[in-house]
Z-matrix of the N, CA and C atoms (Angstrom, degrees):
N
C 1 1.462
C 2 1.522 1 109.17
N 3 1.323 2 115.11 1 153.59
C 4 1.458 3 120.78 2 179.99
C 5 1.521 4 110.32 3 -109.02
N 6 1.346 5 115.87 4 146.22
C 7 1.456 6 120.63 5 174.88
C 8 1.529 7 110.00 6 -62.49
N 9 1.330 8 115.84 7 148.96
C 10 1.463 9 121.35 8 -176.43
C 11 1.523 10 109.04 9 -128.54
N 12 1.342 11 116.23 10 134.42
C 13 1.461 12 121.95 11 171.92
C 14 1.519 13 108.14 12 -122.66
N 15 1.337 14 116.18 13 126.27
C 16 1.466 15 120.38 14 179.30
C 17 1.522 16 109.44 15 -133.91
N 18 1.321 17 115.21 16 155.72
C 19 1.459 18 120.90 17 172.91
C 20 1.524 19 109.01 18 -79.59
N 21 1.322 20 116.62 19 141.90
C 22 1.464 21 121.93 20 178.37
C 23 1.531 22 110.17 21 -48.49
N 24 1.334 23 115.64 22 132.04
C 25 1.456 24 121.30 23 179.85
C 26 1.512 25 114.30 24 96.08
N 27 1.343 26 116.83 25 -17.16
C 28 1.466 27 119.71 26 176.66
C 29 1.528 28 109.86 27 -86.33
N 30 1.331 29 115.66 28 168.48
C 31 1.461 30 120.66 29 179.07
C 32 1.523 31 110.38 30 -91.41
N 33 1.327 32 115.63 31 147.28
C 34 1.466 33 121.81 32 177.35
C 35 1.521 34 108.51 33 -126.60
N 36 1.323 35 116.23 34 154.94
C 37 1.464 36 120.29 35 179.04
C 38 1.523 37 109.93 36 -147.82
N 39 1.324 38 115.39 37 140.14
C 40 1.463 39 122.39 38 171.38
C 41 1.519 40 107.88 39 -114.82
N 42 1.326 41 115.57 40 132.74
C 43 1.459 42 120.66 41 177.47
C 44 1.519 43 109.09 42 -114.89
N 45 1.304 44 115.28 43 125.60
C 46 1.460 45 122.49 44 -177.99
C 47 1.525 46 107.96 45 -110.69
N 48 1.323 47 116.07 46 113.01
C 49 1.465 48 121.61 47 178.90
C 50 1.523 49 108.15 48 -111.86
N 51 1.317 50 116.86 49 120.63
C 52 1.461 51 121.55 50 -178.81
C 53 1.522 52 108.29 51 -113.22
N 54 1.323 53 115.25 52 108.86
C 55 1.459 54 120.78 53 -178.00
C 56 1.530 55 110.83 54 -88.28
N 57 1.327 56 115.09 55 166.41
C 58 1.467 57 122.79 56 175.46
C 59 1.529 58 112.34 57 58.61
N 60 1.328 59 116.39 58 35.73
C 61 1.462 60 118.72 59 178.72
C 62 1.523 61 111.64 60 -66.26
N 63 1.333 62 116.41 61 -22.38
C 64 1.457 63 118.85 62 -179.68
C 65 1.511 64 113.05 63 -62.89
N 66 1.333 65 117.28 64 -21.64
C 67 1.456 66 120.72 65 -179.72
C 68 1.507 67 113.38 66 -88.93
N 69 1.320 68 117.59 67 2.84
C 70 1.466 69 121.24 68 -177.85
C 71 1.520 70 109.61 69 -121.93
N 72 1.322 71 114.74 70 156.78
C 73 1.456 72 119.15 71 176.44
C 74 1.523 73 108.41 72 -114.11
N 75 1.308 74 114.85 73 138.08
C 76 1.459 75 119.42 74 177.75
C 77 1.524 76 108.80 75 -69.07
N 78 1.315 77 117.46 76 134.07
C 79 1.464 78 120.57 77 -179.97
C 80 1.523 79 109.61 78 -64.03
N 81 1.328 80 118.05 79 136.64
C 82 1.467 81 120.14 80 -173.45
C 83 1.520 82 113.22 81 -65.92
N 84 1.326 83 118.29 82 -26.25
C 85 1.463 84 119.95 83 -176.63
C 86 1.519 85 111.97 84 -61.65
N 87 1.319 86 117.17 85 -27.02
C 88 1.458 87 119.23 86 -177.77
C 89 1.521 88 111.71 87 -114.30
N 90 1.323 89 116.74 88 11.70
C 91 1.468 90 119.22 89 179.22
C 92 1.527 91 110.76 90 -135.80
N 93 1.313 92 115.59 91 33.09
C 94 1.468 93 122.07 92 173.14
C 95 1.522 94 112.11 93 55.77
N 96 1.321 95 116.42 94 36.45
C 97 1.448 96 120.16 95 176.23
C 98 1.508 97 114.23 96 81.68
N 99 1.282 98 118.34 97 -2.41
C 100 1.463 99 122.39 98 -179.22
C 101 1.515 100 109.09 99 -87.05
N 102 1.336 101 118.16 100 121.45
C 103 1.459 102 121.27 101 -177.74
C 104 1.522 103 112.92 102 -87.13
N 105 1.316 104 119.26 103 7.09
C 106 1.460 105 120.33 104 179.96
C 107 1.520 106 109.85 105 -78.15
N 108 1.330 107 115.98 106 168.19
C 109 1.462 108 120.69 107 175.31
C 110 1.525 109 109.54 108 -108.28
N 111 1.307 110 116.80 109 27.94
C 112 1.459 111 119.85 110 -177.27
C 113 1.522 112 111.53 111 -64.92
N 114 1.318 113 117.23 112 -28.97
C 115 1.461 114 119.18 113 -176.18
C 116 1.531 115 110.30 114 -141.88
N 117 1.330 116 117.34 115 67.88
C 118 1.465 117 118.79 116 177.99
C 119 1.524 118 110.43 117 -63.22
N 120 1.319 119 116.38 118 146.83
C 121 1.458 120 121.21 119 -178.04
C 122 1.522 121 109.76 120 -120.81
N 123 1.320 122 114.02 121 154.09
C 124 1.460 123 119.50 122 -178.34
C 125 1.522 124 109.17 123 -122.99
N 126 1.316 125 115.02 124 144.38
C 127 1.464 126 121.06 125 170.82
C 128 1.519 127 107.72 126 -113.29
N 129 1.325 128 116.43 127 132.52
C 130 1.466 129 121.96 128 174.91
C 131 1.528 130 108.29 129 -98.98
N 132 1.326 131 116.21 130 129.25
C 133 1.464 132 121.99 131 -174.29
C 134 1.521 133 109.40 132 -130.79
N 135 1.329 134 117.36 133 136.57
C 136 1.474 135 122.23 134 170.16
C 137 1.522 136 105.79 135 -84.01
N 138 1.320 137 116.18 136 105.19
C 139 1.462 138 120.72 137 -166.81
C 140 1.524 139 112.96 138 -63.12
N 141 1.341 140 117.58 139 -38.19
C 142 1.459 141 119.00 140 -174.62
C 143 1.525 142 112.47 141 -72.82
N 144 1.337 143 117.84 142 -22.86
C 145 1.469 144 120.45 143 178.11
C 146 1.523 145 111.76 144 -109.75
N 147 1.336 146 117.15 145 -5.54
C 148 1.468 147 123.17 146 -177.92
C 149 1.532 148 112.31 147 63.38
N 150 1.317 149 117.36 148 14.57
C 151 1.465 150 120.74 149 -178.53
C 152 1.526 151 110.14 150 -78.43
N 153 1.340 152 116.35 151 131.91
C 154 1.465 153 121.18 152 174.31
C 155 1.526 154 107.92 153 -82.20
N 156 1.325 155 116.07 154 121.19
C 157 1.464 156 121.21 155 -175.86
C 158 1.521 157 112.23 156 -91.33
N 159 1.332 158 116.08 157 -40.71
C 160 1.462 159 120.06 158 -176.12
C 161 1.518 160 109.27 159 -158.10
N 162 1.321 161 115.72 160 151.31
C 163 1.460 162 122.12 161 172.39
C 164 1.518 163 107.37 162 -125.73
N 165 1.330 164 114.29 163 122.10
C 166 1.459 165 122.40 164 -175.18
C 167 1.530 166 108.94 165 54.61
N 168 1.330 167 119.29 166 -116.01
C 169 1.460 168 120.54 167 -177.56
C 170 1.528 169 112.23 168 -105.58
N 171 1.318 170 117.32 169 17.38
C 172 1.467 171 121.12 170 -176.77
C 173 1.525 172 109.91 171 -115.05
N 174 1.327 173 116.35 172 118.90
C 175 1.463 174 121.11 173 177.88
C 176 1.524 175 108.93 174 -78.26
N 177 1.323 176 116.37 175 126.67
C 178 1.461 177 122.16 176 178.63
C 179 1.521 178 110.52 177 -97.42
N 180 1.317 179 115.99 178 -34.45
C 181 1.464 180 120.59 179 -179.33
C 182 1.528 181 110.97 180 -59.89
N 183 1.337 182 116.07 181 150.21
C 184 1.469 183 119.60 182 176.13
C 185 1.522 184 111.60 183 -84.94
N 186 1.328 185 116.37 184 10.27
C 187 1.463 186 121.07 185 176.48
C 188 1.529 187 108.42 186 -80.53
N 189 1.327 188 116.44 187 106.89
C 190 1.467 189 121.06 188 -175.82
C 191 1.523 190 112.58 189 -69.38
N 192 1.328 191 117.15 190 -9.16
C 193 1.466 192 119.74 191 -178.30
C 194 1.524 193 112.35 192 -86.72
N 195 1.325 194 117.86 193 -2.49
C 196 1.464 195 121.99 194 -179.12
C 197 1.523 196 110.98 195 -95.81
N 198 1.329 197 115.63 196 135.84
C 199 1.461 198 121.55 197 169.65
C 200 1.521 199 108.06 198 -136.92
N 201 1.336 200 115.76 199 154.43
C 202 1.463 201 120.41 200 178.81
C 203 1.522 202 109.03 201 -128.08
N 204 1.314 203 114.44 202 153.14
C 205 1.464 204 120.24 203 -177.50
C 206 1.520 205 108.61 204 -143.81
N 207 1.317 206 116.19 205 139.78
C 208 1.461 207 122.65 206 175.38
C 209 1.521 208 107.26 207 -117.44
N 210 1.329 209 115.98 208 119.68
C 211 1.461 210 119.99 209 179.97
C 212 1.520 211 109.11 210 -129.53
N 213 1.311 212 115.89 211 148.67
C 214 1.461 213 122.11 212 -173.33
C 215 1.534 214 108.46 213 58.25
N 216 1.306 215 116.03 214 -159.64
C 217 1.467 216 119.42 215 -177.97
C 218 1.523 217 111.16 216 -91.24
N 219 1.334 218 116.40 217 -29.41
C 220 1.467 219 118.68 218 -166.83
C 221 1.523 220 113.57 219 -127.67
N 222 1.338 221 118.50 220 21.00
C 223 1.465 222 121.14 221 -174.98
C 224 1.528 223 110.28 222 -125.94
N 225 1.338 224 115.16 223 126.99
C 226 1.464 225 121.76 224 177.17
C 227 1.520 226 108.82 225 -126.49
N 228 1.323 227 117.25 226 143.41
C 229 1.469 228 121.75 227 -179.21
C 230 1.522 229 109.77 228 -129.44
N 231 1.334 230 115.53 229 132.49
C 232 1.462 231 122.44 230 172.22
C 233 1.519 232 107.33 231 -107.31
N 234 1.331 233 116.85 232 120.07
C 235 1.463 234 121.89 233 179.26
C 236 1.525 235 110.05 234 -105.39
N 237 1.328 236 115.62 235 135.40
C 238 1.463 237 122.19 236 177.33
C 239 1.519 238 106.95 237 -120.90
N 240 1.307 239 116.47 238 109.48
C 241 1.465 240 120.57 239 -179.92
C 242 1.521 241 110.02 240 -85.28
N 243 1.335 242 115.58 241 146.70
C 244 1.464 243 121.20 242 173.76
C 245 1.529 244 110.75 243 51.26
N 246 1.342 245 116.05 244 57.71
C 247 1.469 246 121.89 245 -174.25
C 248 1.527 247 111.49 246 -55.54
N 249 1.343 248 115.43 247 137.16
C 250 1.456 249 123.05 248 -177.96
C 251 1.527 250 109.93 249 -122.94
N 252 1.338 251 117.52 250 162.12
C 253 1.475 252 119.33 251 -179.57
C 254 1.524 253 113.47 252 -54.27
N 255 1.339 254 117.80 253 -34.52
C 256 1.465 255 119.10 254 -178.83
C 257 1.526 256 112.71 255 -69.76
N 258 1.339 257 117.61 256 -10.11
C 259 1.463 258 120.97 257 177.07
C 260 1.526 259 112.17 258 -82.43
N 261 1.329 260 117.85 259 -10.81
C 262 1.465 261 119.74 260 179.56
C 263 1.528 262 110.57 261 -56.73
N 264 1.329 263 115.86 262 146.40
C 265 1.460 264 119.14 263 176.04
C 266 1.515 265 111.57 264 143.19
N 267 1.328 266 114.99 265 -172.54
C 268 1.458 267 122.21 266 -177.98
C 269 1.524 268 109.71 267 -101.15
N 270 1.317 269 115.19 268 130.07
C 271 1.462 270 122.35 269 -179.76
C 272 1.524 271 108.98 270 -111.61
N 273 1.322 272 115.70 271 140.34
C 274 1.461 273 120.85 272 -176.80
C 275 1.521 274 109.58 273 -129.01
N 276 1.328 275 115.67 274 137.90
C 277 1.462 276 119.45 275 169.11
C 278 1.524 277 107.82 276 -110.73
N 279 1.320 278 115.84 277 130.53
C 280 1.461 279 122.37 278 178.59
C 281 1.520 280 108.39 279 -118.20
N 282 1.319 281 116.13 280 128.03
C 283 1.460 282 121.06 281 179.02
C 284 1.524 283 108.08 282 -104.08
N 285 1.338 284 116.20 283 135.22
C 286 1.464 285 120.19 284 -172.70
C 287 1.520 286 112.35 285 -80.74
N 288 1.317 287 115.76 286 46.61
C 289 1.457 288 120.45 287 171.14
C 290 1.529 289 108.01 288 -78.93
N 291 1.306 290 116.57 289 170.29
C 292 1.458 291 121.39 290 178.52
C 293 1.524 292 107.95 291 -127.64
N 294 1.340 293 120.06 292 102.68
C 295 1.471 294 125.31 293 7.26
C 296 1.541 295 111.95 294 -76.20
N 297 1.326 296 115.43 295 161.13
C 298 1.467 297 121.33 296 -177.16
C 299 1.526 298 110.84 297 -65.95
N 300 1.323 299 115.68 298 142.16
C 301 1.464 300 121.20 299 174.36
C 302 1.528 301 108.51 300 -113.68
N 303 1.323 302 116.48 301 143.18
C 304 1.465 303 119.53 302 179.87
C 305 1.520 304 110.34 303 -146.34
N 306 1.322 305 114.86 304 155.20
C 307 1.463 306 122.81 305 174.81
C 308 1.520 307 107.55 306 -137.91
N 309 1.327 308 116.31 307 153.26
C 310 1.466 309 118.97 308 178.43
C 311 1.523 310 110.11 309 -142.58
N 312 1.333 311 115.39 310 156.28
C 313 1.467 312 122.09 311 178.28
C 314 1.526 313 107.85 312 -156.33
N 315 1.321 314 115.28 313 161.72
C 316 1.471 315 121.14 314 -174.12
C 317 1.527 316 110.49 315 -106.64
N 318 1.332 317 115.09 316 140.35
C 319 1.463 318 121.45 317 173.14
C 320 1.523 319 109.07 318 -107.12
N 321 1.321 320 116.20 319 124.98
C 322 1.462 321 122.10 320 173.45
C 323 1.521 322 108.02 321 -113.52
N 324 1.319 323 116.19 322 130.48
C 325 1.466 324 122.08 323 178.47
C 326 1.522 325 107.56 324 -113.01
N 327 1.325 326 116.05 325 115.95
C 328 1.463 327 120.72 326 -177.34
C 329 1.529 328 109.44 327 -105.10
N 330 1.342 329 115.03 328 156.38
C 331 1.464 330 121.01 329 -176.09
C 332 1.519 331 108.67 330 -130.13
N 333 1.330 332 117.07 331 126.50
C 334 1.463 333 120.92 332 179.40
C 335 1.530 334 109.66 333 -65.85
N 336 1.330 335 117.25 334 154.09
C 337 1.469 336 120.19 335 -174.63
C 338 1.521 337 113.06 336 -69.20
N 339 1.335 338 113.93 337 154.76
C 340 1.459 339 121.61 338 179.41
C 341 1.525 340 107.42 339 -146.37
N 342 1.319 341 117.36 340 129.86
C 343 1.463 342 121.35 341 178.85
C 344 1.536 343 109.51 342 -68.88
N 345 1.333 344 116.54 343 133.39
C 346 1.468 345 121.40 344 174.07
C 347 1.528 346 106.59 345 -90.21
N 348 1.315 347 116.23 346 92.80
C 349 1.466 348 120.52 347 -169.76
C 350 1.523 349 112.68 348 -64.68
N 351 1.336 350 117.53 349 -34.23
C 352 1.464 351 118.76 350 -177.51
C 353 1.532 352 112.12 351 -70.73
N 354 1.337 353 117.82 352 -13.26
C 355 1.464 354 121.13 353 178.51
C 356 1.526 355 111.60 354 -112.72
N 357 1.329 356 116.72 355 9.65
C 358 1.464 357 122.24 356 -175.26
C 359 1.524 358 110.03 357 -114.83
N 360 1.322 359 114.86 358 143.49
C 361 1.469 360 120.04 359 -176.99
C 362 1.520 361 111.69 360 -64.70
N 363 1.324 362 114.21 361 153.75
C 364 1.457 363 121.28 362 167.86
C 365 1.530 364 106.78 363 -109.03
N 366 1.321 365 117.58 364 -166.42
C 367 1.468 366 120.08 365 179.90
C 368 1.532 367 109.73 366 -62.70
N 369 1.343 368 116.12 367 142.65
C 370 1.462 369 119.69 368 179.43
C 371 1.525 370 109.97 369 -133.39
N 372 1.338 371 114.95 370 157.17
C 373 1.465 372 121.51 371 174.39
C 374 1.527 373 108.13 372 -128.23
N 375 1.340 374 116.18 373 132.77
C 376 1.464 375 121.14 374 179.42
C 377 1.526 376 108.75 375 -134.70
N 378 1.333 377 117.35 376 152.96
C 379 1.465 378 119.36 377 175.89
C 380 1.524 379 110.76 378 -73.73
N 381 1.302 380 116.05 379 149.01
C 382 1.464 381 120.33 380 176.76
C 383 1.525 382 109.28 381 -57.59
N 384 1.340 383 115.76 382 132.56
C 385 1.454 384 121.07 383 -177.33
C 386 1.512 385 113.63 384 90.15
N 387 1.318 386 117.08 385 -10.91
C 388 1.461 387 120.74 386 177.56
C 389 1.521 388 110.90 387 -81.40
N 390 1.314 389 115.50 388 -175.83
C 391 1.465 390 120.37 389 179.30
C 392 1.524 391 109.64 390 -114.80
N 393 1.320 392 115.08 391 152.11
C 394 1.465 393 120.61 392 -179.29
C 395 1.521 394 109.35 393 -149.18
N 396 1.325 395 114.59 394 155.67
C 397 1.457 396 121.02 395 174.56
C 398 1.524 397 108.50 396 -135.58
N 399 1.312 398 114.96 397 134.30
C 400 1.460 399 120.93 398 168.65
C 401 1.526 400 107.12 399 -106.05
N 402 1.323 401 116.00 400 129.50
C 403 1.464 402 121.15 401 -176.67
C 404 1.523 403 109.11 402 -118.39
N 405 1.329 404 115.43 403 135.81
C 406 1.469 405 121.18 404 179.56
C 407 1.524 406 108.37 405 -135.64
N 408 1.332 407 116.27 406 119.19
C 409 1.468 408 121.53 407 179.06
C 410 1.524 409 108.85 408 -117.77
N 411 1.331 410 115.30 409 143.07
C 412 1.464 411 120.31 410 179.80
C 413 1.518 412 109.51 411 -142.29
N 414 1.330 413 115.17 412 150.73
C 415 1.464 414 121.39 413 174.99
C 416 1.525 415 108.56 414 -113.08
N 417 1.319 416 115.79 415 161.93
C 418 1.460 417 122.02 416 179.60
C 419 1.512 418 109.00 417 155.49
N 420 1.328 419 116.86 418 173.73
C 421 1.463 420 121.06 419 177.75
C 422 1.521 421 108.54 420 -142.44
N 423 1.336 422 118.49 421 121.42
C 424 1.465 423 128.14 422 -1.54
C 425 1.539 424 111.67 423 -61.02
N 426 1.344 425 116.53 424 165.97
C 427 1.461 426 121.13 425 -178.51
C 428 1.523 427 109.14 426 -57.66
N 429 1.333 428 117.37 427 128.33
C 430 1.468 429 119.87 428 -177.60
C 431 1.528 430 112.67 429 -67.95
N 432 1.321 431 114.86 430 150.58
C 433 1.458 432 121.85 431 170.14
C 434 1.526 433 108.17 432 -96.05
N 435 1.329 434 115.54 433 144.66
C 436 1.463 435 121.42 434 -178.86
C 437 1.520 436 109.24 435 -110.87
N 438 1.326 437 116.59 436 129.00
C 439 1.464 438 120.61 437 170.30
C 440 1.529 439 108.38 438 -124.25
N 441 1.323 440 114.88 439 154.00
C 442 1.467 441 122.22 440 179.76
C 443 1.517 442 109.51 441 -117.75
N 444 1.322 443 115.09 442 140.44
C 445 1.468 444 121.46 443 173.05
C 446 1.522 445 108.35 444 -139.22
N 447 1.315 446 115.16 445 155.23
C 448 1.462 447 119.03 446 171.84
C 449 1.523 448 108.02 447 -85.92
N 450 1.317 449 115.27 448 140.59
C 451 1.461 450 119.32 449 -174.95
C 452 1.519 451 111.92 450 -61.96
N 453 1.337 452 117.05 451 -34.12
C 454 1.468 453 119.36 452 -178.30
C 455 1.523 454 112.70 453 -84.42
N 456 1.335 455 117.30 454 1.92
C 457 1.457 456 120.67 455 176.81
C 458 1.516 457 114.83 456 85.15
N 459 1.327 458 118.11 457 -3.79
C 460 1.467 459 119.70 458 179.66
C 461 1.527 460 109.85 459 -74.08
N 462 1.337 461 115.81 460 167.06
C 463 1.460 462 120.55 461 -175.01
C 464 1.528 463 112.05 462 -73.70
N 465 1.325 464 114.15 463 155.44
C 466 1.464 465 122.37 464 172.45
C 467 1.526 466 107.56 465 -98.17
N 468 1.329 467 116.42 466 133.78
C 469 1.460 468 120.73 467 177.58
C 470 1.525 469 109.02 468 -89.79
N 471 1.323 470 116.08 469 120.51
C 472 1.468 471 120.39 470 177.00
C 473 1.517 472 108.90 471 -109.75
N 474 1.311 473 115.36 472 153.63
C 475 1.462 474 120.89 473 -179.14
C 476 1.517 475 109.58 474 -126.48
N 477 1.319 476 115.96 475 129.09
C 478 1.459 477 120.87 476 176.78
C 479 1.522 478 109.42 477 -79.85
N 480 1.341 479 116.45 478 168.68
C 481 1.463 480 120.41 479 179.61
C 482 1.525 481 111.47 480 -63.42
N 483 1.319 482 116.67 481 -21.58
C 484 1.470 483 120.50 482 178.22
C 485 1.520 484 111.74 483 -78.64
N 486 1.345 485 116.06 484 -10.59
C 487 1.454 486 120.13 485 -178.87
C 488 1.508 487 113.59 486 98.53
N 489 1.327 488 117.08 487 -8.76
C 490 1.463 489 119.59 488 -179.47
C 491 1.525 490 110.20 489 -71.57
N 492 1.332 491 115.85 490 145.36
C 493 1.456 492 122.28 491 -178.33
C 494 1.523 493 110.48 492 -104.32
N 495 1.311 494 115.28 493 151.04
C 496 1.464 495 120.89 494 171.55
C 497 1.520 496 108.12 495 -148.10
N 498 1.309 497 115.18 496 154.83
C 499 1.462 498 120.68 497 -179.81
C 500 1.526 499 109.08 498 -110.51
N 501 1.328 500 115.17 499 132.20
C 502 1.461 501 120.95 500 -179.44
C 503 1.526 502 108.88 501 -132.74
N 504 1.326 503 114.82 502 152.43
C 505 1.468 504 118.67 503 179.25
C 506 1.520 505 111.43 504 -75.16
N 507 1.335 506 116.53 505 -25.72
C 508 1.457 507 120.37 506 176.18
C 509 1.522 508 109.44 507 -152.23
N 510 1.329 509 115.88 508 153.83
C 511 1.461 510 122.27 509 178.78
C 512 1.520 511 108.62 510 -120.95
N 513 1.335 512 116.19 511 155.59
C 514 1.459 513 121.33 512 -177.85
C 515 1.520 514 110.86 513 -116.02
N 516 1.327 515 115.51 514 154.31
C 517 1.455 516 121.15 515 176.13
C 518 1.514 517 112.24 516 112.98
N 519 1.337 518 115.80 517 162.29
C 520 1.465 519 120.58 518 -176.58
C 521 1.520 520 112.91 519 -73.21
N 522 1.341 521 117.52 520 -22.34
C 523 1.464 522 121.21 521 -175.29
C 524 1.524 523 109.77 522 -119.65
N 525 1.320 524 115.53 523 128.46
C 526 1.465 525 122.17 524 173.83
C 527 1.530 526 106.49 525 -109.78
N 528 1.330 527 115.89 526 113.60
C 529 1.471 528 121.07 527 -172.56
C 530 1.520 529 111.39 528 -102.18
N 531 1.314 530 115.03 529 143.10
C 532 1.470 531 123.33 530 175.38
C 533 1.539 532 107.21 531 -128.40
N 534 1.339 533 118.46 532 89.52
C 535 1.465 534 119.64 533 -175.84
C 536 1.527 535 114.14 534 -72.09
N 537 1.314 536 117.99 535 -22.28
C 538 1.472 537 121.01 536 -178.43
C 539 1.523 538 107.20 537 -147.31
N 540 1.319 539 115.16 538 83.15
C 541 1.460 540 120.46 539 -168.23
C 542 1.525 541 111.25 540 -69.14
N 543 1.330 542 114.82 541 131.23
C 544 1.459 543 121.07 542 173.59
C 545 1.516 544 110.13 543 -108.10
N 546 1.333 545 115.69 544 159.29
C 547 1.469 546 118.60 545 -176.66
C 548 1.523 547 111.96 546 -64.93
N 549 1.339 548 116.33 547 -23.64
C 550 1.468 549 118.18 548 178.81
C 551 1.536 550 111.99 549 -73.90
N 552 1.324 551 117.21 550 -6.84
C 553 1.467 552 119.79 551 176.94
C 554 1.524 553 111.90 552 -94.61
N 555 1.308 554 116.69 553 -2.53
C 556 1.462 555 120.56 554 177.65
C 557 1.531 556 109.62 555 -67.12
N 558 1.319 557 116.02 556 141.60
C 559 1.461 558 119.89 557 177.54
C 560 1.515 559 112.03 558 146.42
N 561 1.323 560 115.01 559 -170.63
C 562 1.465 561 121.73 560 -177.46
C 563 1.523 562 110.17 561 -94.11
N 564 1.318 563 115.14 562 134.76
C 565 1.463 564 122.61 563 177.40
C 566 1.523 565 108.75 564 -119.03
N 567 1.315 566 114.71 565 143.73
C 568 1.462 567 121.07 566 178.11
C 569 1.519 568 109.26 567 -113.19
N 570 1.318 569 116.82 568 127.71
C 571 1.466 570 119.49 569 167.99
C 572 1.524 571 106.93 570 -100.88
N 573 1.322 572 115.38 571 132.13
C 574 1.465 573 121.86 572 -175.48
C 575 1.527 574 108.00 573 -122.50
N 576 1.325 575 115.96 574 123.74
C 577 1.466 576 121.80 575 179.97
C 578 1.525 577 109.20 576 -107.70
N 579 1.331 578 116.25 577 128.98
C 580 1.466 579 120.53 578 179.26
C 581 1.528 580 109.39 579 -146.49
N 582 1.319 581 115.48 580 150.28
C 583 1.470 582 120.56 581 178.11
C 584 1.524 583 112.53 582 -144.02
N 585 1.326 584 116.40 583 20.49
C 586 1.458 585 120.05 584 -179.82
C 587 1.517 586 113.79 585 85.13
N 588 1.347 587 116.83 586 -4.86
C 589 1.467 588 121.30 587 177.86
C 590 1.524 589 107.18 588 -110.44
N 591 1.323 590 119.05 589 107.49
C 592 1.466 591 120.10 590 -176.14
C 593 1.529 592 111.56 591 -68.07
N 594 1.348 593 115.77 592 153.64
C 595 1.469 594 126.21 593 -0.67
C 596 1.528 595 111.62 594 -91.82
N 597 1.343 596 115.34 595 154.72
C 598 1.456 597 119.56 596 168.10
C 599 1.528 598 108.62 597 -70.23
N 600 1.340 599 115.95 598 157.77
C 601 1.467 600 120.08 599 179.85
C 602 1.520 601 109.03 600 -128.48
N 603 1.329 602 116.12 601 156.78
C 604 1.463 603 119.73 602 -178.22
C 605 1.525 604 110.12 603 -143.17
N 606 1.323 605 114.67 604 160.87
C 607 1.462 606 121.37 605 174.35
C 608 1.518 607 108.06 606 -137.52
N 609 1.323 608 115.15 607 139.53
C 610 1.463 609 122.25 608 -178.85
C 611 1.523 610 109.12 609 -99.74
N 612 1.334 611 115.69 610 133.45
C 613 1.467 612 121.55 611 178.76
C 614 1.523 613 108.98 612 -131.94
N 615 1.324 614 115.56 613 136.89
C 616 1.468 615 121.05 614 177.68
C 617 1.526 616 109.69 615 -98.23
N 618 1.328 617 114.83 616 130.01
C 619 1.464 618 121.16 617 171.66
C 620 1.528 619 107.40 618 -105.67
N 621 1.318 620 115.91 619 109.44
C 622 1.462 621 121.65 620 177.85
C 623 1.529 622 108.59 621 -97.98
N 624 1.324 623 116.24 622 132.66
C 625 1.466 624 121.23 623 178.73
C 626 1.523 625 108.26 624 -112.42
N 627 1.306 626 115.48 625 120.04
C 628 1.473 627 121.39 626 -179.88
C 629 1.530 628 108.79 627 -87.58
N 630 1.318 629 115.24 628 115.34
C 631 1.467 630 120.39 629 -176.90
C 632 1.533 631 109.48 630 -102.08
N 633 1.317 632 116.18 631 133.22
C 634 1.474 633 121.21 632 178.14
C 635 1.525 634 110.08 633 -72.02
């Protein structure tokens, strides 16, 4: 089986193909005493919780989003509809051959970024020479990275703890600080949240500088 990565809300599927079944015998405990391999059966297990999800074509889990399918002689598929974060983990298919054969693979469910508006700054006004902070928070999985740009494309002035200034085309981090605001820093700033799961999202904030 192959590892699967899906965006939250999309469907995921694991396909378990067991070759050379003709060389194995189905264990009698799960085949009514019949040692033939005419009808090998598979159990799907969530390895990290040890929960049995399905046996052959019957779903045991109370997760209504799971379905199983048996096609051909040696192919089984576990389908997970509308994948959610709680579905993350390692999935295993075990075939009741003697000796038992099993395969496992990992499901990762990723979530595109979303701005947390109640924790993010709106437009602000500060007096020239005062201090200001623009804050941008985002949720998602993996955790989004935040970058800042000026809407007009001009540089952002950053200040080190030593007081030295430098100009950059973009800044990183949830907080953009202005310890000594100058009128040339007035304008629109964009915070952009991205985590490799499209689409990225952004929010526009105006920094107004009140000049005496």
